[in-house]
C-alpha positions in Angstrom: -9.1 4.3 10.3 -6.1 4.9 8.0 -6.7 1.5 6.2 -10.5 1.4 6.2 -11.7 5.1 6.1 -12.1 7.0 2.9 -11.4 10.4 4.4 -14.5 11.3 6.3 -12.9 10.1 9.5 -10.0 12.5 9.0 -12.2 15.5 8.4 -10.3 18.4 10.2 -13.5 19.8 11.7 -14.4 16.4 13.1 -10.9 16.1 14.6 -11.0 19.6 16.0 -8.1 20.9 13.9 -8.1 24.7 13.5 -6.8 26.2 10.2 -4.2 28.3 12.1 -2.8 25.2 13.9 -2.8 23.3 10.6 -0.9 26.1 8.8 1.7 26.4 11.7 2.3 22.7 11.7 3.0 22.4 8.0 4.9 25.7 7.8 7.3 24.4 10.4 7.9 21.4 8.1 8.4 23.7 5.0 5.4 22.1 3.2 4.3 23.4 -0.2 1.8 26.2 -0.3 -1.1 23.9 -1.3 -0.8 22.0 1.9 -0.9 25.1 4.2 -4.4 26.1 3.3 -6.7 23.7 5.2 -9.9 24.4 3.3 -8.1 23.7 0.1 -7.0 20.2 1.2 -9.9 18.4 -0.5 -10.2 15.5 -2.9 -10.9 17.9 -5.8 -7.7 19.8 -5.2 -5.1 19.0 -7.8 -1.3 18.9 -7.2 1.5 17.6 -9.3 2.6 14.1 -8.7 6.1 15.4 -8.1 4.9 17.7 -5.3 2.8 14.9 -3.7 5.8 12.5 -3.8 8.1 15.2 -2.2 5.5 15.6 0.6 5.3 11.8 1.1 9.0 11.7 1.4 8.9 14.2 4.3 5.9 13.1 6.2 6.4 12.4 9.9 5.6 9.0 11.3 6.2 7.2 8.0 7.4 4.0 9.6 4.2 3.7 11.6 2.0 4.5 8.6 3.8 2.0 6.4 3.4 -0.7 9.0 -0.4 0.0 9.2 -0.9 0.5 5.4 0.5 -2.9 4.5 -3.1 -4.1 5.3 -4.5 -2.1 2.3 -3.0 -4.5 -0.2 -3.2 -7.6 2.0 -6.9 -7.0 2.5 -7.7 -5.9 -1.1 -11.0 -7.2 -2.4 -9.2 -9.3 -5.1 -7.0 -12.0 -3.4 -4.8 -12.0 -6.5 -3.5 -8.5 -5.6 -1.8 -9.8 -2.4 -0.4 -12.7 -4.4 1.0 -10.5 -7.1 2.3 -7.6 -4.9 2.9 -9.3 -1.6 4.1 -6.8 1.0 5.8 -4.5 -1.5 3.3 -1.6 -1.2 2.3 0.5 1.8 -0.4 2.7 0.4 -3.7 4.6 0.9 -6.2 4.1 -1.9 -8.2 6.8 -3.5 -11.2 7.0 -6.0 -12.7 10.1 -7.5 -14.9 11.3 -10.3 -13.6 10.8 -13.9 -12.0 13.9 -15.6 -14.0 13.5 -18.8 -17.2 12.0 -17.5 -18.7 12.5 -14.0 -20.3 9.1 -14.3 -16.9 7.4 -14.6 -14.3 6.9 -11.9 -10.6 7.3 -11.6 -8.6 5.8 -8.8 -5.3 4.6 -7.5 -3.1 4.9 -4.5 -0.3 6.9 -2.9 2.1 5.9 -0.2 5.4 4.1 -0.1 7.0 1.0 -1.5 8.3 -1.4 1.2 11.8 0.2 1.0 10.3 3.6 1.9 10.3 5.2 -1.6 7.2 7.4 -2.2 4.9 6.1 -4.8 1.7 7.3 -6.6 -0.4 5.4 -9.1 -3.5 6.4 -10.9 -5.8 4.9 -13.6 -9.3 4.4 -14.9 -11.8 2.9 -12.5 -11.8 2.7 -8.7 -8.7 2.1 -6.7 -9.6 -1.6 -6.3 -9.9 -1.8 -10.1 -6.5 -0.2 -10.6 -5.0 -2.7 -8.1 -6.7 -5.6 -9.8 -6.0 -4.6 -13.4 -2.4 -3.4 -13.0 -1.2 -5.7 -10.1 0.8 -7.8 -12.5 2.4 -4.8 -14.2 3.2 -3.2 -10.9 4.7 -6.5 -9.6 7.2 -6.5 -12.6 8.6 -3.0 -11.7 8.4 -2.8 -7.9 11.6 -3.7 -6.1 11.7 -7.0 -4.1 13.8 -7.3 -1.0 15.0 -10.8 -1.9 14.9 -12.9 -5.1 11.8 -15.0 -5.5 9.8 -16.7 -8.1 7.0 -14.0 -7.9 3.7 -15.3 -6.5 5.0 -18.8 -5.9 7.0 -18.9 -2.7 7.4 -17.4 0.8 10.8 -17.2 2.4 10.9 -18.3 6.0 13.7 -19.0 8.4 11.9 -21.6 10.4 13.9 -24.6 9.2 17.2 -22.9 9.7 16.4 -22.8 13.4 14.5 -26.1 13.5 16.0 -28.3 10.8 13.9 -31.2 9.5 15.8 -34.4 10.1 13.2 -36.8 8.6 9.7 -36.9 7.2 7.6 -39.9 8.2 4.8 -41.7 6.4 3.2 -43.6 9.2 6.2 -45.3 10.8 8.5 -45.3 7.8 10.8 -42.5 6.4 9.3 -40.8 3.3 11.2 -41.0 0.1 12.5 -37.9 -1.6 10.0 -36.1 -3.8 6.7 -34.2 -3.7 4.8 -34.5 -0.5 1.2 -35.7 -1.2 -1.0 -36.9 1.6 -0.5 -36.9 5.4 3.0 -36.9 6.8 
């Protein structure tokens, strides 16, 4: 539900969450005032990006959420997003009405980078449009865990455990160079 739902699944009334229980839970975690008032936790409620990032940094169960939210980018409508960003984002997308024109949309995402740093991104269009249009720019600034030629390779340890001793073409050893055909 965290990956596929746009929030209706998490409606507090549907989940049976009472406003008093909500307030007590977040007060114990020293959450900001805007998060204590359950009826105010709505898509139209505005908070500063700094406050949102500080809440993301303190959320319980981050590791489990980050593991699940990897699928948001990997399953994005545009396959290029996964190629550009790989597994560097663990985010929940959002889309909402445009500030200047109710017919337009604004969108983005909030969550964490792969190293656990809170992140928020917003722009014109739906969340999928933001991912598609800004994926390359995001890829240039998001940290990577290991050096790679972005979008061109995947690091695996398979051959360190199972080294390749020779490659055969039919019954003869293939020569060094690009592999084309059946081997």
